[in-house]
C-alpha positions as a Markdown table, in Angstrom:
| # | Residue | x | y | z |
|---|---|---|---|---|
| 1 | Met | 17.5 | -23.8 | 13.4 |
| 2 | Arg | 14.5 | -25.2 | 15.3 |
| 3 | Thr | 13.5 | -28.7 | 14.6 |
| 4 | Ile | 9.7 | -29.4 | 14.7 |
| 5 | Thr | 8.5 | -32.8 | 15.1 |
| 6 | Thr | 4.8 | -31.9 | 16.6 |
| 7 | Ser | 2.1 | -29.6 | 15.4 |
| 8 | Ser | 1.8 | -28.0 | 18.8 |
| 9 | Gln | 5.5 | -26.7 | 18.4 |
| 10 | Val | 4.3 | -24.7 | 15.2 |
| 11 | Gly | 2.0 | -22.5 | 17.3 |
| 12 | Ala | 4.4 | -21.7 | 19.9 |
| 13 | Ile | 7.0 | -20.9 | 17.4 |
| 14 | Leu | 4.8 | -18.5 | 15.4 |
| 15 | Ser | 3.4 | -16.9 | 18.6 |
| 16 | Ala | 6.9 | -16.2 | 20.0 |
| 17 | Gln | 8.2 | -14.8 | 16.8 |
| 18 | Arg | 5.2 | -12.4 | 16.6 |
| 19 | Arg | 5.7 | -11.3 | 20.0 |
| 20 | Gln | 9.5 | -10.8 | 19.3 |
| 21 | Leu | 8.6 | -8.7 | 16.3 |
| 22 | Lys | 6.2 | -6.7 | 18.7 |
| 23 | Leu | 3.3 | -7.5 | 16.5 |
| 24 | Ser | -0.3 | -8.0 | 17.8 |
| 25 | Gln | -2.5 | -10.9 | 16.6 |
| 26 | Ala | -4.6 | -8.1 | 15.2 |
| 27 | Asp | -1.6 | -6.7 | 13.1 |
| 28 | Val | -0.5 | -10.2 | 11.6 |
| 29 | Ala | -4.2 | -11.3 | 11.1 |
| 30 | Ala | -4.9 | -8.1 | 9.0 |
| 31 | Arg | -1.9 | -8.7 | 7.0 |
| 32 | Ile | -2.9 | -12.2 | 5.8 |
| 33 | Gly | -6.7 | -11.5 | 5.8 |
| 34 | Leu | -7.9 | -13.2 | 8.8 |
| 35 | Ser | -9.6 | -12.0 | 12.0 |
| 36 | Gln | -7.8 | -11.8 | 15.1 |
| 37 | Asn | -9.8 | -14.5 | 16.7 |
| 38 | Arg | -8.9 | -16.9 | 14.0 |
| 39 | Leu | -5.2 | -16.1 | 14.4 |
| 40 | Ser | -5.5 | -16.8 | 18.0 |
| 41 | Val | -7.2 | -20.2 | 17.4 |
| 42 | Leu | -4.3 | -20.9 | 14.8 |
| 43 | Glu | -1.7 | -20.2 | 17.4 |
| 44 | Ser | -3.3 | -22.3 | 20.1 |
| 45 | Asn | -4.4 | -24.9 | 17.7 |
| 46 | Pro | -2.0 | -25.1 | 14.9 |
| 47 | Ala | -3.2 | -28.6 | 13.5 |
| 48 | Thr | -5.9 | -26.5 | 11.9 |
| 49 | Leu | -3.6 | -24.5 | 9.8 |
| 50 | Thr | -3.8 | -24.6 | 6.2 |
| 51 | Thr | -0.6 | -24.7 | 4.1 |
| 52 | Lys | -1.6 | -21.4 | 2.5 |
| 53 | Gln | -2.1 | -19.9 | 6.1 |
| 54 | Leu | 1.2 | -21.4 | 7.3 |
| 55 | Leu | 3.0 | -20.0 | 4.5 |
| 56 | Ala | 1.5 | -16.4 | 4.9 |
| 57 | Leu | 2.3 | -16.4 | 8.4 |
| 58 | Leu | 5.9 | -17.4 | 7.9 |
| 59 | Asn | 6.2 | -14.7 | 5.3 |
| 60 | Val | 4.9 | -12.0 | 7.6 |
| 61 | Leu | 6.9 | -13.0 | 10.4 |
| 62 | Gly | 10.2 | -13.3 | 8.6 |
| 63 | Leu | 10.5 | -17.1 | 9.0 |
| 64 | Glu | 11.2 | -19.8 | 6.3 |
| 65 | Met | 10.4 | -23.6 | 6.3 |
| 66 | Thr | 13.0 | -26.2 | 5.3 |
| 67 | Leu | 12.2 | -29.9 | 5.1 |
| 68 | Ala | 14.8 | -32.5 | 5.5 |
| 69 | Pro | 14.8 | -36.3 | 6.4 |
| 70 | Arg | 15.1 | -37.2 | 9.9 |
| 71 | Ala | 18.5 | -38.3 | 11.1 |
| 72 | Asp | 17.0 | -41.6 | 12.3 |
| 73 | Arg | 14.7 | -41.9 | 9.3 |
| 74 | Ser | 12.0 | -43.5 | 11.3 |
| 75 | Pro | 8.7 | -42.2 | 10.8 |
| 76 | Lys | 6.8 | -40.4 | 13.7 |
| 77 | Ser | 2.9 | -40.5 | 14.4 |
| 78 | Glu | 2.2 | -37.7 | 16.6 |
| 79 | Trp | -0.3 | -36.0 | 14.7 |
């Protein structure tokens, strides 16, 4: 399980999983109703992802998201 604490980590994980599955950006984008260019932008700038897009990408890439309290319970403001 990976712990994500910044939005930039999301794009790297999505891109790595896509490549591991040997899927092109065009393949994944078509499956979720986006252009290849838009998916490229989302992978490089994941702060612009909508919740709907994120969940669609997770589904296509065989990933799931789990939310849990931080061990130290201190809020972070790296957005």
